Each structure stands twice: as structure tokens, then as C-alpha cells.
PAVEX-731962 format. One line per 10 residues: number of its first residue (from 0); their letters; for each residue y, x, z of N, C-alpha, C. Coordinates in Angstrom, 2 decimals. Layout:
<recs>
NUM> A> Y,X,Z,Y,X,Z,Y,X,Z  ... $
</recs>
This chain:
<recs>
0> MEDSKDRIVI> 200.97,56.10,-224.66,201.81,56.99,-224.89,202.25,57.71,-225.97  203.49,58.20,-226.23,203.76,58.65,-227.67,203.33,59.97,-227.86  202.84,60.40,-229.34,202.49,61.79,-229.54,203.57,62.68,-229.16  202.95,64.00,-228.89,204.07,64.99,-228.92,203.36,66.22,-228.55  203.70,67.31,-228.89,202.96,68.64,-229.03,202.94,69.29,-227.57  203.69,68.65,-226.62,203.63,69.16,-225.17,202.82,68.19,-224.57  201.77,69.05,-223.86,200.95,68.08,-223.23,200.70,68.82,-221.79  200.75,68.30,-220.72,200.79,68.77,-219.18,199.81,68.24,-218.83  199.02,69.27,-218.19,197.63,68.76,-217.28,198.11,69.15,-215.97  197.73,68.16,-214.75,198.34,68.43,-213.53,196.84,68.74,-212.91 $
10> GLCTFNRPEP> 196.97,69.89,-212.28,195.59,70.32,-211.51,195.75,70.38,-210.09  194.82,69.89,-209.54,194.66,69.65,-207.93,193.32,70.03,-207.49  193.16,71.13,-206.66,192.16,71.70,-205.94,191.81,71.36,-204.66  190.79,70.69,-204.20,190.52,70.35,-202.66,189.03,70.83,-202.19  188.91,70.62,-200.69,187.89,71.14,-200.13,187.87,70.57,-198.74  187.36,69.63,-198.60,186.91,68.95,-196.97,188.70,68.79,-196.32  189.25,67.86,-197.29,190.68,67.72,-196.49,190.66,66.36,-197.15  189.89,65.25,-196.29,190.17,63.66,-197.07,191.38,63.19,-196.69  191.97,63.29,-195.71,193.21,62.56,-195.18,194.38,63.07,-196.09  194.56,64.24,-196.01,195.59,64.86,-196.50,195.77,64.72,-198.38 $
20> LKEALDSLSQ> 194.29,64.65,-198.81,194.00,64.05,-200.32,194.41,63.16,-200.62  194.24,62.11,-199.68,194.75,60.92,-199.71,196.11,60.56,-199.97  196.89,61.39,-198.93,198.30,61.25,-199.16,198.97,61.69,-200.35  198.42,62.90,-200.84,198.64,63.75,-201.92,198.38,62.86,-203.29  197.16,62.16,-203.36,196.86,61.36,-204.51,197.85,60.04,-204.34  198.21,59.68,-203.32,198.98,58.54,-203.06,200.43,58.47,-203.80  200.97,59.99,-203.24,202.44,60.40,-203.82,202.32,60.76,-205.34  200.97,61.11,-206.05,200.91,61.53,-207.45,200.99,59.97,-208.30  200.31,58.99,-207.47,200.11,57.83,-208.49,201.74,57.52,-208.51  202.55,57.98,-208.10,204.07,57.07,-207.95,204.85,57.89,-208.60 $
30> IDTPEKVEVE> 204.54,59.39,-209.33,205.66,60.10,-209.93,205.91,59.52,-211.42  207.33,59.78,-212.02,207.51,59.51,-213.20,207.21,61.08,-214.10  206.89,60.68,-215.37,206.59,61.78,-216.09,207.61,61.86,-217.20  207.76,63.09,-217.60,208.58,63.58,-218.80,208.29,62.82,-220.22  209.43,62.16,-220.67,209.38,61.53,-221.98,208.65,62.33,-223.10  207.85,61.34,-223.86,207.42,62.13,-224.93,206.62,63.27,-224.63  205.86,63.35,-223.33,204.99,64.39,-222.99,203.68,63.39,-222.35  202.74,64.05,-222.90,201.15,63.56,-222.67,201.05,64.11,-221.30  200.24,63.27,-220.38,200.10,63.99,-219.02,198.69,63.45,-218.83  197.72,64.50,-218.20,196.61,64.15,-217.68,196.30,64.98,-216.15 $
40> FVLVDNDENA> 195.53,64.35,-215.30,195.32,64.86,-214.04,193.89,65.32,-213.92  193.57,66.57,-213.28,192.45,66.91,-213.14,192.09,67.40,-211.59  191.25,66.82,-210.80,190.89,67.12,-209.58,189.48,67.88,-209.43  189.72,68.91,-208.97,188.48,69.73,-208.69,188.03,69.92,-207.27  186.71,69.65,-207.14,186.40,69.29,-205.56,185.45,70.72,-205.34  185.78,71.55,-204.57,184.96,72.60,-204.20,183.66,72.61,-203.07  183.58,71.17,-202.80,182.37,70.64,-202.26,181.45,70.27,-203.21  180.20,70.97,-202.90,179.27,70.92,-204.03,178.63,69.56,-203.67  178.65,68.78,-202.58,178.32,67.49,-202.42,179.19,66.51,-203.04  180.23,66.77,-203.77,181.31,65.83,-204.25,181.95,65.15,-202.88 $
50> GAKYIFDAYA> 182.13,65.36,-201.98,182.78,64.72,-200.84,183.95,64.10,-201.18  184.81,64.42,-202.17,186.17,63.82,-202.59,185.94,62.79,-203.46  185.07,62.61,-203.99,184.53,61.68,-205.10,185.21,60.32,-205.02  184.74,59.65,-203.63,185.09,58.31,-203.51,186.71,58.29,-203.21  187.10,59.23,-202.74,188.87,59.14,-202.78,189.41,59.41,-204.07  188.91,59.96,-205.07,189.30,60.05,-206.28,189.07,58.70,-207.04  187.94,58.12,-206.96,187.62,56.69,-207.45,188.62,55.48,-206.80  188.91,55.93,-205.72,190.08,54.97,-204.95,191.35,55.06,-205.83  191.71,56.00,-205.98,193.08,56.26,-206.27,193.37,56.71,-207.74  192.44,56.74,-208.61,192.39,57.20,-210.23,192.82,55.82,-210.92 $
60> PNMPFKCNYF> 192.19,54.63,-210.36,192.75,53.35,-211.35,194.47,53.11,-211.01  195.09,53.68,-209.97,196.72,53.68,-209.85,197.52,54.66,-210.29  196.72,55.56,-211.21,197.41,56.71,-211.43,198.26,56.45,-212.87  199.30,56.69,-213.42,199.82,56.49,-214.77,199.53,57.26,-215.64  198.52,57.74,-215.68,197.66,58.88,-216.75,196.60,59.14,-216.42  195.67,59.42,-217.43,194.28,59.35,-217.27,193.85,60.53,-216.38  192.43,60.38,-215.47,192.28,61.32,-214.57,190.93,61.80,-214.71  190.47,62.97,-214.44,189.02,63.77,-214.51,188.95,64.37,-213.33  187.44,64.28,-212.88,187.14,64.72,-211.49,185.92,65.67,-211.90  186.22,66.87,-211.39,184.90,67.74,-211.48,184.78,68.31,-210.08 $
70> VEKDRGLAHV> 183.55,68.82,-210.00,182.82,69.72,-208.78,182.68,71.15,-209.39  183.31,72.05,-208.67,183.40,73.41,-208.86,182.11,73.81,-207.59  181.04,74.17,-207.73,180.09,74.66,-206.43,180.48,75.94,-206.17  180.60,77.12,-206.95,181.09,78.33,-206.44,182.45,78.05,-205.41  182.27,78.37,-204.36,183.23,78.42,-203.38,184.21,79.46,-203.38  185.59,79.16,-203.30,186.62,80.18,-203.19,187.69,79.45,-204.08  189.24,80.15,-203.73,190.46,79.57,-204.40,190.41,79.85,-205.90  189.86,81.27,-206.03,190.07,81.56,-207.44,188.88,80.72,-207.99  187.86,80.31,-207.80,186.92,79.66,-208.73,187.39,78.21,-209.25  188.11,77.74,-208.18,188.69,76.19,-208.11,189.77,76.14,-209.07 $
80> RNRVVEEALK> 190.81,77.41,-208.98,191.82,77.32,-209.78,191.31,77.82,-211.11  190.64,78.58,-211.39,190.06,78.80,-212.78,189.39,77.71,-213.39  188.85,76.89,-212.71,187.95,75.64,-213.14,189.28,74.65,-213.56  190.49,74.49,-212.90,191.30,73.90,-213.43,191.88,74.40,-214.77  192.01,75.68,-214.85,192.36,76.19,-215.91,191.61,76.15,-217.31  190.15,75.82,-216.97,189.27,75.96,-218.20,189.46,74.26,-218.61  189.37,73.59,-217.72,189.48,72.05,-218.10,190.70,71.60,-218.71  191.81,72.18,-218.15,193.00,72.02,-218.79,193.01,72.50,-220.18  192.42,73.76,-220.57,192.05,74.13,-222.11,191.46,73.31,-222.72  190.34,72.76,-222.35,189.52,71.97,-222.83,190.21,70.34,-223.59 $
90> LHATAIAMFD> 191.26,70.16,-222.63,191.84,69.00,-222.88,193.17,69.29,-223.88  193.41,70.82,-224.14,194.29,70.93,-225.14,195.91,71.18,-224.71  195.79,71.38,-223.28,197.12,71.37,-222.50,197.87,72.56,-223.18  199.31,72.43,-223.02,199.90,73.26,-223.26,200.94,73.81,-221.93  200.72,73.23,-220.94,201.29,73.72,-219.59,200.56,72.74,-218.69  200.07,73.81,-217.56,199.53,73.36,-216.41,200.26,73.30,-215.14  200.51,72.11,-214.46,201.12,72.14,-213.14,200.43,72.14,-212.07  200.74,72.58,-210.97,199.54,72.72,-209.75,200.40,72.40,-208.42  199.76,71.76,-207.52,200.39,71.75,-206.15,199.33,71.79,-205.27  198.97,71.64,-203.91,198.01,71.88,-203.12,197.81,70.30,-202.28 $
100> DDEIVAQEWL> 196.23,70.21,-201.91,195.89,68.99,-201.39,196.66,68.39,-200.09  197.40,69.60,-199.66,198.05,69.27,-198.40,199.57,68.66,-198.39  199.70,68.53,-199.73,201.24,68.41,-200.24,201.31,66.92,-200.70  202.73,66.42,-200.54,203.22,65.10,-201.08,204.36,65.51,-202.24  203.98,65.06,-203.09,204.85,65.21,-204.34,206.33,64.17,-204.27  206.97,64.76,-204.78,208.45,64.05,-204.89,208.28,62.82,-206.28  208.97,61.93,-206.52,208.77,61.19,-207.53,209.45,61.95,-208.62  210.29,62.75,-208.87,210.62,63.52,-210.01,210.32,64.90,-209.98  209.29,65.12,-209.09,208.52,66.36,-209.06,208.26,66.72,-210.55  207.31,66.31,-211.25,207.01,66.78,-212.58,207.89,66.82,-213.65 $
110> VELYKAFKES> 208.86,65.61,-213.56,209.91,65.81,-214.52,210.84,66.98,-214.46  211.21,67.24,-213.00,211.99,68.44,-212.69,211.34,69.81,-212.85  210.09,69.83,-212.72,209.40,71.18,-213.64,209.36,71.33,-214.69  209.00,70.40,-215.53,209.21,70.28,-216.98,210.53,70.59,-217.35  211.45,69.97,-216.99,212.93,70.31,-216.97,213.28,71.46,-217.15  213.12,72.23,-215.95,213.42,73.49,-215.87,212.54,74.52,-216.87  211.18,74.23,-216.77,210.30,75.04,-217.72,210.98,75.01,-219.29  211.56,73.80,-219.71,212.07,73.91,-221.36,213.43,74.47,-221.10  214.40,74.26,-220.06,215.65,74.65,-220.00,215.65,76.18,-220.12  214.64,76.86,-219.38,214.76,78.31,-218.84,213.79,78.87,-220.00 $
120> GSDGVAGTVY> 213.20,78.34,-220.85,212.07,79.23,-221.80,211.45,80.09,-221.21  211.00,80.10,-220.06,210.31,80.90,-219.18,208.78,80.36,-219.40  207.90,81.26,-218.65,206.44,81.21,-219.16,206.06,80.14,-217.79  206.88,80.15,-216.89,206.45,79.53,-215.49,207.64,79.14,-214.57  207.49,78.06,-213.95,208.68,77.76,-213.12,207.95,77.20,-212.03  208.64,77.64,-210.59,208.13,77.42,-209.43,209.26,76.28,-208.41  208.59,75.46,-208.21,209.55,74.13,-207.36,209.95,74.65,-205.83  210.45,73.59,-205.34,210.90,73.77,-203.75,209.87,73.22,-202.82  209.23,74.09,-202.07,208.44,73.46,-200.95,208.99,73.49,-199.52  209.22,72.02,-198.93,209.51,71.79,-197.58,208.27,71.56,-196.86 $
130> RLLPMDSSNL> 208.54,72.20,-195.47,207.50,72.02,-194.69,207.63,71.11,-193.57  206.85,70.47,-193.32,206.82,69.18,-192.67,205.90,69.58,-191.38  206.22,69.95,-190.15,205.62,70.09,-188.98,205.16,69.07,-187.92  204.13,68.90,-187.12,204.23,67.82,-186.26,205.39,67.84,-185.21  205.61,66.74,-184.93,206.92,66.32,-184.23,207.02,67.37,-182.72  205.65,67.40,-182.45,205.44,68.13,-181.06,205.39,69.63,-181.17  205.70,70.23,-182.49,205.38,71.66,-182.80,206.69,72.34,-181.93  206.85,73.34,-181.48,207.84,74.27,-180.69,208.95,74.59,-181.66  210.17,74.33,-181.32,211.47,74.67,-182.22,210.99,76.21,-182.56  210.55,77.06,-182.02,210.39,78.40,-182.47,209.41,78.40,-183.79 $
140> VKKLWSSCKE> 208.44,77.75,-183.76,207.35,77.67,-185.04,208.08,76.77,-186.18  209.04,76.24,-185.76,209.96,75.19,-186.85,210.72,76.26,-187.39  211.15,77.08,-186.76,212.27,78.04,-187.25,211.54,79.25,-187.87  210.33,79.46,-187.42,209.44,80.72,-188.28,208.96,80.29,-189.59  208.63,78.92,-189.76,207.98,78.03,-190.88,209.16,77.60,-191.85  209.99,78.67,-192.24,211.12,78.13,-193.18,210.59,77.70,-194.33  211.14,76.79,-194.91,210.99,76.19,-196.13,211.17,77.20,-197.20  210.78,76.80,-198.61,210.64,77.59,-199.89,211.56,77.05,-200.76  212.86,77.59,-200.87,213.68,77.21,-201.70,214.50,78.14,-202.48  214.64,78.25,-203.67,215.63,79.28,-204.60,216.59,78.58,-205.07 $
150> PANVTLRLLP> 217.86,78.90,-205.48,218.85,78.69,-206.16,218.28,78.13,-207.82  218.79,77.70,-208.93,218.60,77.37,-210.03,218.58,78.74,-210.93  217.76,78.61,-211.64,217.48,79.81,-212.96,217.50,81.05,-212.25  216.65,81.31,-211.09,216.70,82.94,-210.42,215.41,83.21,-210.84  215.09,84.21,-211.23,214.04,84.87,-211.95,213.16,85.28,-210.62  212.01,84.95,-210.66,210.96,85.24,-209.37,209.87,86.08,-209.99  209.34,86.76,-208.87,208.21,87.58,-209.22,206.89,87.17,-208.74  206.91,85.88,-208.28,205.80,85.15,-207.70,205.90,83.42,-208.16  204.69,83.17,-208.52,204.32,81.69,-209.21,203.42,81.01,-208.23  204.02,80.83,-207.33,203.09,80.07,-206.45,202.12,78.78,-206.71 $
160> TNNCLFSTNL> 201.00,78.70,-206.38,200.14,77.61,-206.85,200.27,76.29,-206.13  201.20,76.27,-205.17,201.46,75.23,-204.20,202.55,74.19,-204.86  203.17,74.94,-206.07,204.34,74.01,-206.62,204.80,74.86,-207.70  203.97,74.53,-208.93,204.49,75.31,-210.42,203.95,74.62,-211.51  204.44,75.18,-212.50,204.09,74.61,-214.00,204.21,75.97,-214.57  203.03,76.19,-215.63,203.17,77.50,-216.25,202.43,77.01,-217.74  202.70,77.87,-218.62,202.57,77.62,-220.29,201.08,77.93,-220.06  200.19,77.40,-220.83,198.64,77.80,-221.01,198.82,79.17,-222.17  199.91,79.31,-222.80,199.82,80.58,-223.46,199.31,81.87,-222.36  199.58,81.79,-221.15,199.40,82.96,-220.18,197.67,82.94,-220.00 $
170> VDPDGGNIRF> 197.15,81.77,-220.23,195.37,81.52,-219.92,194.70,81.80,-221.31  195.46,81.23,-222.29,194.45,81.17,-223.59,193.99,82.28,-223.91  192.58,82.08,-224.37,191.83,83.04,-224.63,192.62,84.06,-226.16  193.45,83.19,-226.95,194.21,83.84,-227.57,195.43,84.33,-227.44  196.01,84.09,-226.18,197.03,84.64,-225.39,196.89,85.57,-224.77  197.49,85.40,-223.32,197.45,86.37,-222.11,195.97,86.40,-221.68  195.16,85.26,-221.56,193.90,85.27,-221.26,193.71,85.60,-219.66  194.72,85.31,-218.93,194.83,85.54,-217.63,193.60,84.78,-216.89  193.15,85.00,-215.72,192.66,84.32,-214.67,192.66,84.62,-213.35  192.42,83.76,-212.59,192.84,84.01,-210.86,191.62,84.92,-210.47 $
180> NNAFNFSGRE> 192.03,85.94,-209.91,190.99,86.97,-209.53,189.97,86.78,-208.48  188.39,86.68,-208.72,187.62,86.11,-207.73,187.52,87.19,-206.63  188.25,88.39,-206.36,188.13,89.27,-205.30,188.69,88.82,-204.24  189.71,87.49,-204.59,190.79,87.19,-203.49,190.42,85.97,-203.08  189.41,85.42,-203.65,188.75,84.02,-203.35,189.04,83.43,-201.75  188.61,84.34,-200.90,188.98,83.72,-199.42,189.82,84.56,-198.41  190.82,85.31,-199.46,191.81,86.04,-198.73,193.32,85.67,-198.90  193.10,84.80,-199.96,194.60,84.15,-200.47,195.41,85.36,-201.45  196.41,85.16,-201.89,197.00,86.14,-202.60,196.66,86.17,-204.14  195.56,85.15,-204.28,195.29,85.20,-205.88,196.07,84.80,-206.69 $
190> DLVFSFDALF> 197.21,84.11,-206.26,198.43,83.56,-206.98,199.49,84.59,-207.28  199.26,85.47,-206.49,200.38,86.75,-206.22,199.70,87.66,-207.56  197.94,87.97,-207.56,197.85,88.78,-208.59,197.82,88.06,-209.89  197.39,86.88,-209.92,197.66,86.26,-211.12,199.28,86.32,-211.70  200.08,86.34,-210.79,201.76,86.31,-211.28,201.69,87.72,-211.65  201.30,88.78,-210.88,201.50,90.26,-211.42,200.73,90.50,-212.98  199.81,90.06,-213.07,199.23,90.20,-214.32,199.89,89.40,-215.33  200.55,88.34,-215.19,201.33,87.83,-216.05,202.53,88.70,-216.35  203.33,89.07,-215.26,204.55,89.82,-215.27,204.62,90.97,-216.28  203.38,91.78,-215.80,202.79,93.02,-216.43,202.57,92.87,-218.05 $
200> QGAKFTSAPQ> 202.22,91.78,-218.55,202.15,91.27,-219.80,203.59,90.85,-220.57  204.46,90.83,-219.54,205.91,90.35,-220.36,206.41,89.10,-219.81  205.53,88.53,-219.15,205.93,86.84,-218.77,207.21,86.99,-217.94  207.94,85.92,-217.63,209.07,85.39,-217.21,209.07,84.29,-216.14  209.11,84.20,-214.88,209.25,83.10,-213.92,210.52,82.68,-213.34  210.95,81.36,-213.28,211.86,81.07,-212.86,211.87,79.95,-212.10  213.21,79.76,-211.02,212.95,78.62,-210.25,213.45,77.49,-210.59  212.73,76.29,-210.26,213.00,75.04,-210.29,213.43,74.18,-208.99  214.61,74.33,-208.42,214.64,74.09,-207.07,214.48,72.46,-206.94  215.01,71.77,-207.77,214.79,70.18,-207.74,213.27,69.39,-207.79 $
210> AIVIEKFSKG> 212.35,70.52,-208.30,210.94,69.97,-208.29,210.38,70.45,-206.90  210.32,68.93,-205.94,210.26,68.97,-204.61,208.81,68.79,-204.08  208.10,69.28,-203.57,207.14,68.93,-202.78,207.15,68.97,-201.21  206.52,68.29,-200.40,206.28,68.29,-198.96,205.23,68.87,-198.63  205.11,69.99,-197.55,203.89,70.57,-197.45,203.60,70.03,-195.86  202.43,69.21,-195.49,202.47,68.54,-194.31,201.59,69.49,-193.64  201.77,70.04,-192.33,201.15,70.82,-191.37,200.38,70.10,-190.65  198.95,70.67,-190.71,198.39,70.26,-189.06,198.72,70.75,-187.83  198.24,70.19,-186.87,198.47,70.90,-185.66,197.93,72.28,-185.32  196.81,72.54,-186.01,196.12,73.87,-185.80,196.97,75.01,-186.89 $
220> RSTFKYLLRR> 197.81,74.51,-187.84,198.59,75.38,-188.42,200.07,75.40,-188.10  200.46,75.19,-186.83,201.75,74.77,-186.32,201.73,75.38,-185.09  201.13,76.74,-184.79,201.34,77.34,-183.89,201.65,78.68,-184.10  202.18,79.66,-183.09,202.68,80.95,-182.92,201.15,81.86,-183.44  200.20,81.25,-182.92,198.83,82.02,-182.87,198.44,81.89,-184.18  198.82,80.68,-185.17,198.30,80.91,-186.43,198.93,81.67,-187.17  200.53,81.63,-187.29,201.37,82.33,-187.70,200.90,84.01,-187.49  200.70,84.38,-186.27,200.19,85.71,-186.10,199.11,86.01,-187.24  198.09,85.04,-187.10,196.70,85.49,-187.85,197.05,85.61,-189.56  197.99,84.81,-189.69,198.16,84.63,-191.24,198.97,85.88,-191.68 $
230> WFDTGVTDVM> 200.09,86.24,-190.70,200.71,87.62,-191.15,199.68,88.70,-191.15  199.02,88.75,-190.27,198.08,89.88,-190.03,197.09,89.93,-191.22  196.52,88.86,-191.51,195.65,88.59,-192.89,196.48,89.11,-194.04  197.77,88.64,-194.37,198.52,88.87,-195.44,198.42,90.47,-195.52  198.77,91.01,-194.39,198.86,92.45,-194.48,197.51,93.32,-194.66  196.26,92.67,-194.27,195.24,92.89,-194.93,194.85,92.80,-196.33  195.24,91.71,-196.96,194.99,91.44,-198.21,196.04,92.54,-199.28  197.22,92.83,-198.68,198.20,93.31,-199.44,197.44,94.77,-199.61  196.75,95.32,-198.88,196.11,96.51,-199.06,195.17,96.62,-200.40  194.32,95.26,-200.32,193.32,95.00,-201.60,194.52,94.92,-203.08 $
240> VARHYSFRVG> 195.77,94.12,-202.66,196.64,94.00,-203.95,196.97,95.53,-204.36  197.34,96.07,-203.45,197.84,97.57,-203.89,196.84,98.42,-204.33  195.82,98.67,-204.01,194.60,99.28,-204.50,194.03,98.55,-205.91  194.13,97.46,-206.02,193.63,96.93,-207.53,194.76,97.23,-208.29  196.22,97.38,-207.90,196.79,97.67,-209.25,197.26,99.45,-209.17  196.57,100.10,-208.26,196.83,101.64,-208.10,198.46,101.77,-207.71  198.61,100.91,-206.67,200.30,101.30,-206.19,200.02,102.23,-205.51  201.17,102.87,-204.68,201.37,104.08,-203.66,201.04,103.49,-202.45  199.48,103.54,-201.89,199.08,103.08,-200.89,199.38,104.25,-199.55  199.50,105.32,-199.98,200.02,106.25,-198.70,201.34,106.11,-198.50 $
250> KRTLKEVFNI> 202.26,106.15,-199.43,203.50,105.67,-199.23,203.92,104.51,-198.43  203.04,103.64,-198.80,203.33,102.37,-198.09,202.72,102.38,-196.69  201.59,103.06,-196.45,201.27,103.37,-195.02,202.06,103.93,-194.23  202.58,105.00,-194.75,203.75,105.48,-193.96,204.98,104.78,-193.72  205.28,103.69,-194.65,206.41,102.89,-194.28,205.89,101.80,-193.09  204.53,101.24,-193.14,204.33,100.38,-192.26,203.84,101.03,-190.70  203.71,102.13,-190.82,203.76,102.89,-189.44,204.90,102.83,-188.63  205.96,103.55,-189.78,207.40,103.36,-189.27,207.78,101.95,-188.98  207.26,100.95,-189.56,207.81,99.63,-189.15,207.33,99.35,-187.93  206.23,99.51,-187.56,205.60,99.41,-186.39,206.23,100.11,-185.06 $
260> MWRCLILPFL> 206.72,101.61,-185.43,207.09,102.04,-184.43,208.72,101.93,-184.03  209.48,101.34,-185.02,210.67,101.05,-184.66,211.04,99.53,-184.32  210.18,98.91,-184.74,210.13,97.31,-184.08,209.57,97.66,-182.66  208.70,97.97,-182.38,208.25,98.14,-181.04,209.23,99.00,-180.30  210.08,99.61,-180.51,211.08,100.19,-179.91,212.26,99.22,-179.59  212.78,98.40,-180.72,213.91,97.54,-180.34,213.31,96.21,-179.82  212.16,96.13,-179.57,211.40,94.54,-179.21,212.40,94.30,-177.96  212.34,95.05,-176.76,213.08,95.01,-175.95,214.15,94.44,-175.70  215.10,94.78,-176.66,216.63,94.32,-176.73,216.49,93.13,-177.63  215.50,92.95,-178.41,215.63,91.55,-179.28,215.37,90.39,-178.24 $
270> LLRGARPPAA> 214.68,90.69,-176.97,214.41,89.72,-176.03,215.73,88.96,-175.63  216.70,89.98,-175.50,217.99,89.25,-175.08,218.75,88.40,-176.22  218.19,88.25,-177.35,219.00,87.58,-178.61,218.39,86.23,-178.61  217.31,85.77,-177.71,216.84,84.59,-177.61,215.27,84.76,-178.11  214.57,83.49,-178.59,213.24,83.39,-179.08,212.70,83.87,-179.93  213.74,83.58,-181.12,213.26,83.70,-182.84,213.24,85.22,-183.00  214.20,86.15,-182.61,214.21,87.67,-183.29,212.86,88.20,-182.58  212.44,88.37,-181.41,211.62,88.94,-180.82,210.20,88.77,-181.72  210.43,87.39,-181.89,208.89,86.55,-182.58,208.87,86.83,-183.80  209.89,86.78,-184.55,209.89,87.68,-186.03,209.56,89.13,-185.88 $
280> AILYIAASLG> 209.88,89.72,-184.80,209.64,91.10,-185.07,207.90,91.09,-184.84  207.69,90.54,-183.88,206.21,90.50,-183.72,205.19,90.24,-185.04  205.75,89.13,-185.68,205.04,88.81,-186.78,205.17,90.04,-187.96  206.21,90.92,-187.98,206.18,91.93,-188.85,205.24,92.96,-188.42  205.12,93.48,-187.08,204.37,94.35,-186.57,202.64,93.71,-187.01  202.53,92.49,-186.81,201.25,91.94,-187.07,200.73,92.06,-188.52  201.78,92.08,-189.46,201.60,92.22,-190.78,201.41,93.84,-191.08  202.07,94.55,-190.58,201.85,96.21,-190.56,200.43,96.61,-189.88  200.13,95.82,-188.88,198.71,96.30,-188.16,197.77,95.90,-189.25  198.03,94.55,-189.85,196.86,94.08,-190.47,196.82,95.16,-191.90 $
290> WLWGLFGKKA> 197.98,95.88,-192.43,197.57,96.86,-193.50,196.82,97.99,-193.16  197.06,98.35,-191.96,196.32,99.64,-191.33,194.72,99.35,-191.10  194.51,97.80,-190.94,193.31,97.41,-190.73,192.72,97.40,-192.20  193.36,96.88,-192.97,192.89,96.82,-194.34,192.55,98.29,-194.99  193.15,99.42,-194.74,192.90,100.44,-195.11,191.59,101.00,-195.04  190.98,100.39,-194.06,189.40,100.55,-193.59,188.52,99.87,-194.38  188.99,98.93,-195.28,187.90,98.15,-195.96,187.74,96.98,-195.69  188.58,96.37,-194.20,188.42,95.23,-194.01,188.99,94.21,-194.71  188.38,93.07,-194.71,188.77,91.89,-195.44,189.19,90.74,-194.86  190.25,90.07,-195.16,190.76,88.56,-194.55,189.86,87.73,-195.26 $
300> NYYLKHTD> 188.96,86.86,-194.68,188.33,85.93,-195.00,188.41,84.59,-194.62  189.80,84.32,-194.22,190.08,83.00,-193.75,189.76,81.82,-194.27  189.90,81.64,-195.49,189.39,80.60,-196.07,188.10,80.37,-196.24  187.01,81.21,-195.89,185.91,80.98,-195.93,185.30,80.20,-195.08  186.06,80.29,-193.86,185.58,79.69,-192.42,186.69,78.29,-192.18  187.51,78.34,-192.89,188.72,77.25,-192.47,189.12,76.19,-193.25  189.30,75.06,-193.17,190.20,74.45,-194.24,191.41,73.65,-193.72  191.85,74.02,-192.52,193.15,73.64,-192.41,194.39,74.08,-193.09 $
</recs>
């Protein structure tokens, strides 16, 4: 591959997801890479027993770039994402691309991320995530699990790690020196906090709608019950985020109490409009209840117990 000042490290984190990981790596082996850009791949396994090593060994020879495998024994989302960052810096990356181990990347995924990154001049770009639910999922759940797509060149407040590329200037010790916060290891929102830390330093994030990944959902994540838990846990974790940045917790609490009251009042009327409006209202109520639960110091530790 030709020498270039640009060097992208693709980082993927995994933990006990053998079948989705195989599909993720298979799709990665078929991607196109940007011209005159060096690319390497880093897989970080959060299983201390190196459970994904045999899968890595099977797919690495078919990749169009050099592949590296590491085990991160410290459990948690922030730990593994930070390990990707550290290994990317050791490989002298100028940019880091990330996606999740339950996703399939499109052939032009990296090319489109890089194109948007260079054209926008931003510090990071986020692509489109299409959600693929099992065929037997209810129509209600399919509607509520909407896909994530923004128009081109839209300024973003969040750089989601399920489809992004960002400059290593954000994480370089001589630059922003930002890392994923370990306080959010098992609750999620670690990418939101990472994004906020970058934005507070003046970073800019933009959309890359043509950079597409497909997120494949297991049956366990394709139920309304799962959505309720996810929204509730998000509300719990939002309290942690607000306190971390000294946001106005009291004002937000009043807002959440008001949200619960007025949504409960209109819920009977929403039932007349079909299944989706009342279901959406219930999800918002769950998030507000999660916020109130988080005020008492409760934490959402879903990722500590589950791998779906």
C-alpha cells in the first residue's frame, strides 16, 4: 500500500458474541479502503479467556489489511474502547473508525466515512445505522426501533461508537487526550460523555449518511420489554451524565416529573390513535422514571450481566 500521512485503524470490541462477530468480520473482509490511506484493524476481546481468538484467526488471513488481536481483561465498555485507542496510537493512526460486533458494514463504509471526514474538515463523523430485526418481531417494535440516519453535513452532538470515525488528535496525549470514562463501563452512554468532552474542547462532529452499517438484533432485544428496560436505564444513566458535568439536575427533575404527569393524562386518548403513540408515551415515561430512580444513586449495570 502506498505511503500516506493518513492512517486509519478500525477498532472493534467484542465480548461473548461469537456468531454476530463472525458476520461482522466477514463483512469487514469485503470492504473497500480509501485510496492512498493505510488501514489496520484492531480487535479487542473483553473475554479474559480469549474466547474470540479462534474467530479472529479464521478471518484475519482474508482481510485486505493487517489485523491485530488483543485481550482486555478489565471488563467494561470504556475499558475496551480505550484499549482500541491506545493500540491505535501505538500504530501511529491519524484516525480511528469504530463499529459494533453485532453489525455488518457496507462495502463502501470506510470509504464514505473517510470522504465525509476529509470534506467536512470536522474532528469526527458518524454514519447511518439501519436496524434489522427478526422477521417475527412485532410491527410495533419495528416502528419503535427506528434507524439512525441524518442528512449530509449535519452538525452532531453525539459521535456514536457503533458507526464513526474520528481524528486521533482528540485522544493523543499531545492533543485533546480524551478517553472513554470508566464510570460508564456498564451503563452505556460512554460515547456520549466522550463526545461531550470533545465538544467542550471545541471539537466538531458531522454526519456521513452514506457510511452504512446494519445492526442485527437478537430476539431478546426485539421486544417491547427490552425497549422499556433500555429507556429506563437511559434515564438512570442520564443522571450520572448530568452530575458529571454539573448540569442543572433540579431543573431537569422538575421537567421529568411534569413529563410523567402529562403523558399519563393523555395516555387514554393516545389509545384511540393506534398502538404506536401510547407505546412511545410509555417509553418516555419509563425514561423519566429512570431519571427519578437515578437521583437516589441507583446505577444501570445492564452490560455487566448481558451480552445481547
